ROKEVO-51287 format. One record per residue (C-alpha): residue number from 1; y, z, x. Coordinates in Angstrom, 2 decimals. Layout:
% residues N
+-----+---------+---------+---------+
|  nr |       y |       z |       x |
+-----+---------+---------+---------+
| NUM |       Y |       Z |       X |
...
+-----+---------+---------+---------+
***
This chain:
% residues 179
+-----+---------+---------+---------+
|  nr |       y |       z |       x |
+-----+---------+---------+---------+
|   1 |   -5.66 |   37.82 |  -13.51 |
|   2 |   -5.57 |   34.15 |  -13.06 |
|   3 |   -6.66 |   32.73 |   -9.68 |
|   4 |   -4.53 |   30.06 |   -8.00 |
|   5 |   -6.02 |   26.59 |   -7.18 |
|   6 |   -6.36 |   27.66 |   -3.53 |
|   7 |   -8.18 |   30.74 |   -4.49 |
|   8 |  -10.62 |   28.72 |   -6.67 |
|   9 |  -11.26 |   26.36 |   -3.90 |
|  10 |  -12.15 |   29.24 |   -1.63 |
|  11 |  -14.68 |   30.05 |   -4.22 |
|  12 |  -16.02 |   26.77 |   -4.50 |
|  13 |  -16.51 |   26.84 |   -0.76 |
|  14 |  -18.49 |   29.88 |   -0.93 |
|  15 |  -20.82 |   28.12 |   -3.61 |
|  16 |  -19.11 |   29.06 |   -6.94 |
|  17 |  -19.50 |   25.83 |   -9.05 |
|  18 |  -17.99 |   27.43 |  -11.94 |
|  19 |  -14.60 |   27.50 |  -10.01 |
|  20 |  -14.85 |   23.68 |   -9.57 |
|  21 |  -14.92 |   23.52 |  -13.51 |
|  22 |  -11.80 |   25.64 |  -13.55 |
|  23 |   -9.97 |   23.27 |  -11.03 |
|  24 |  -11.20 |   20.20 |  -13.18 |
|  25 |   -9.63 |   21.69 |  -16.26 |
|  26 |   -6.39 |   22.34 |  -14.47 |
|  27 |   -6.01 |   19.15 |  -12.33 |
|  28 |   -7.83 |   16.35 |  -14.23 |
|  29 |   -4.99 |   15.61 |  -16.65 |
|  30 |   -2.12 |   15.35 |  -13.99 |
|  31 |   -4.51 |   13.26 |  -11.69 |
|  32 |   -5.33 |   10.94 |  -14.58 |
|  33 |   -1.62 |   10.51 |  -15.37 |
|  34 |   -0.70 |    9.76 |  -11.77 |
|  35 |   -3.59 |    7.24 |  -11.57 |
|  36 |   -2.98 |    5.67 |  -14.95 |
|  37 |    0.79 |    5.27 |  -14.17 |
|  38 |   -0.17 |    3.54 |  -10.91 |
|  39 |   -2.68 |    1.13 |  -12.34 |
|  40 |   -1.83 |    0.82 |  -16.00 |
|  41 |   -5.56 |    0.59 |  -16.59 |
|  42 |   -7.32 |    3.40 |  -18.70 |
|  43 |  -10.92 |    2.77 |  -17.58 |
|  44 |  -10.17 |    2.67 |  -13.89 |
|  45 |   -8.15 |    5.69 |  -13.97 |
|  46 |  -10.86 |    7.57 |  -15.75 |
|  47 |  -13.47 |    6.57 |  -13.43 |
|  48 |  -11.34 |    7.33 |  -10.45 |
|  49 |  -10.82 |   10.82 |  -11.76 |
|  50 |  -14.47 |   11.30 |  -12.29 |
|  51 |  -15.40 |    9.95 |   -8.73 |
|  52 |  -12.63 |   12.18 |   -7.09 |
|  53 |  -14.07 |   15.40 |   -8.49 |
|  54 |  -17.59 |   14.24 |   -7.40 |
|  55 |  -16.05 |   13.58 |   -3.95 |
|  56 |  -14.37 |   16.88 |   -4.03 |
|  57 |  -17.69 |   18.66 |   -4.80 |
|  58 |  -19.34 |   16.95 |   -1.84 |
|  59 |  -16.38 |   17.45 |    0.67 |
|  60 |  -15.15 |   20.75 |   -0.60 |
|  61 |  -15.68 |   22.22 |    2.92 |
|  62 |  -13.28 |   19.79 |    4.35 |
|  63 |  -10.55 |   21.39 |    2.53 |
|  64 |   -8.02 |   23.29 |    4.77 |
|  65 |   -5.40 |   25.43 |    2.87 |
|  66 |   -3.11 |   25.24 |    5.99 |
|  67 |   -2.92 |   21.64 |    5.64 |
|  68 |   -1.70 |   21.53 |    1.98 |
|  69 |   -2.58 |   22.35 |   -1.61 |
|  70 |   -5.76 |   21.81 |   -3.42 |
|  71 |   -3.93 |   19.43 |   -5.64 |
|  72 |   -2.50 |   17.33 |   -2.75 |
|  73 |   -6.18 |   17.28 |   -1.38 |
|  74 |   -7.51 |   16.04 |   -4.52 |
|  75 |   -4.73 |   13.56 |   -5.12 |
|  76 |   -5.37 |   12.18 |   -1.61 |
|  77 |   -8.99 |   11.80 |   -2.33 |
|  78 |   -8.27 |    9.99 |   -5.54 |
|  79 |   -5.69 |    7.81 |   -4.21 |
|  80 |   -7.84 |    6.62 |   -1.26 |
|  81 |  -10.65 |    6.07 |   -3.64 |
|  82 |   -8.53 |    3.97 |   -6.01 |
|  83 |   -7.12 |    1.90 |   -3.20 |
|  84 |  -10.73 |    0.99 |   -2.02 |
|  85 |  -11.64 |    0.13 |   -5.67 |
|  86 |   -8.57 |   -2.03 |   -6.00 |
|  87 |   -9.13 |   -3.77 |   -2.76 |
|  88 |  -12.73 |   -4.41 |   -3.80 |
|  89 |  -11.55 |   -5.88 |   -6.96 |
|  90 |   -9.07 |   -8.08 |   -5.25 |
|  91 |  -12.00 |   -9.47 |   -3.08 |
|  92 |  -14.18 |   -9.94 |   -6.27 |
|  93 |  -11.11 |  -11.62 |   -8.04 |
|  94 |  -10.75 |  -14.25 |   -5.15 |
|  95 |  -14.31 |  -15.11 |   -5.16 |
|  96 |  -15.07 |  -14.73 |   -9.05 |
|  97 |  -11.76 |  -14.56 |  -10.90 |
|  98 |  -13.37 |  -14.50 |  -14.43 |
|  99 |  -15.20 |  -11.23 |  -13.56 |
| 100 |  -11.98 |   -9.23 |  -13.44 |
| 101 |  -10.26 |   -8.02 |  -16.68 |
| 102 |   -6.70 |   -8.93 |  -17.27 |
| 103 |   -4.57 |   -5.90 |  -18.14 |
| 104 |   -2.99 |   -5.93 |  -21.58 |
| 105 |    0.79 |   -6.56 |  -21.82 |
| 106 |    2.89 |   -4.60 |  -24.07 |
| 107 |    5.47 |   -6.46 |  -26.13 |
| 108 |    7.77 |   -3.39 |  -26.81 |
| 109 |   11.28 |   -3.49 |  -25.11 |
| 110 |   12.50 |    0.19 |  -25.61 |
| 111 |   14.14 |    1.94 |  -22.47 |
| 112 |   11.12 |    3.82 |  -21.42 |
| 113 |    9.02 |    0.76 |  -21.39 |
| 114 |   11.54 |   -1.12 |  -19.34 |
| 115 |   11.49 |    1.77 |  -16.79 |
| 116 |    7.72 |    1.66 |  -16.71 |
| 117 |    7.63 |   -2.13 |  -16.26 |
| 118 |   10.40 |   -1.94 |  -13.50 |
| 119 |    8.06 |    0.77 |  -11.73 |
| 120 |    4.93 |   -1.37 |  -12.06 |
| 121 |    6.71 |   -4.34 |  -10.33 |
| 122 |    7.45 |   -2.18 |   -7.39 |
| 123 |    5.23 |   -2.95 |   -4.23 |
| 124 |    2.16 |   -0.61 |   -4.26 |
| 125 |    3.40 |    1.62 |   -1.45 |
| 126 |    6.79 |    2.16 |   -3.23 |
| 127 |    5.25 |    2.57 |   -6.73 |
| 128 |    2.77 |    5.41 |   -5.40 |
| 129 |    5.81 |    7.24 |   -3.63 |
| 130 |    7.93 |    7.10 |   -6.99 |
| 131 |    5.13 |    8.07 |   -9.19 |
| 132 |    4.08 |   11.08 |   -7.08 |
| 133 |    7.69 |   12.13 |   -6.48 |
| 134 |    9.07 |   11.80 |  -10.10 |
| 135 |    6.14 |   11.90 |  -12.40 |
| 136 |    3.89 |   14.40 |  -10.62 |
| 137 |    6.87 |   16.40 |   -9.06 |
| 138 |    5.40 |   16.66 |   -5.77 |
| 139 |    7.27 |   17.70 |   -2.49 |
| 140 |    7.90 |   14.95 |    0.01 |
| 141 |    5.39 |   16.71 |    2.43 |
| 142 |    2.56 |   16.64 |   -0.03 |
| 143 |    3.20 |   12.94 |   -0.84 |
| 144 |    2.94 |   12.43 |    2.78 |
| 145 |   -0.39 |   14.15 |    2.96 |
| 146 |   -1.72 |   12.36 |   -0.17 |
| 147 |   -0.83 |    8.91 |    1.16 |
| 148 |   -1.67 |    9.70 |    4.82 |
| 149 |    1.94 |    8.67 |    5.97 |
| 150 |    4.60 |   10.45 |    7.81 |
| 151 |    7.20 |   12.44 |    5.80 |
| 152 |    9.94 |   10.13 |    7.01 |
| 153 |    8.19 |    6.98 |    5.70 |
| 154 |    7.74 |    8.83 |    2.30 |
| 155 |   11.68 |    9.09 |    2.33 |
| 156 |   12.27 |    5.58 |    3.26 |
| 157 |    9.85 |    4.09 |    0.68 |
| 158 |   11.58 |    6.46 |   -1.89 |
| 159 |   15.01 |    5.47 |   -1.07 |
| 160 |   13.99 |    1.59 |   -0.97 |
| 161 |   12.13 |    1.97 |   -4.44 |
| 162 |   15.18 |    3.65 |   -5.97 |
| 163 |   17.37 |    0.91 |   -4.78 |
| 164 |   15.16 |   -1.77 |   -6.17 |
| 165 |   14.83 |    0.13 |   -9.53 |
| 166 |   18.43 |    0.48 |   -9.97 |
| 167 |   19.09 |   -3.25 |   -9.39 |
| 168 |   16.09 |   -4.11 |  -11.63 |
| 169 |   17.02 |   -1.67 |  -14.48 |
| 170 |   20.75 |   -2.59 |  -14.30 |
| 171 |   19.78 |   -6.31 |  -14.80 |
| 172 |   17.33 |   -5.50 |  -17.49 |
| 173 |   19.61 |   -3.26 |  -19.63 |
| 174 |   22.56 |   -5.72 |  -19.27 |
| 175 |   20.26 |   -8.59 |  -20.46 |
| 176 |   18.88 |   -6.44 |  -23.32 |
| 177 |   22.37 |   -5.53 |  -24.53 |
| 178 |   23.81 |   -8.89 |  -24.08 |
| 179 |   26.27 |   -8.09 |  -21.25 |
+-----+---------+---------+---------+
***
């Protein structure tokens, strides 16, 4: 019998550390994928996944199943931690710009890459909603929990992001195909 993530979390809350390992095996890959799609940086994504599970281990008693799934709780921890890291990086970049690595730019122009680039150009708040909704397939309520915003705000950001992507991708596809 396979335990749900919520049942595993209950075991973690009662002291079963092995259950945390099972949660890691189940959730580290989708969490990494979200973070990598958000940042386009492998190392910060890996570090944030690691940090998120450390934070989950320390704050496991704060999890409340009536407020959402374990996945949304973990994604919320990771997202907040990542934003803090990125904000610190921006401050350092302002003070000492040569210390911050410049992300590598891909030179391919296939359709998938154009979509990824269009998503990367979105404002941070819209990009987070798009990634959680379409890549992680999370319901609006869980996205709202992860980002600590009302569900209505998730809907409006999602709507605006889709509008921006339609315009951006239409122009990109027309330009590539010479229309």
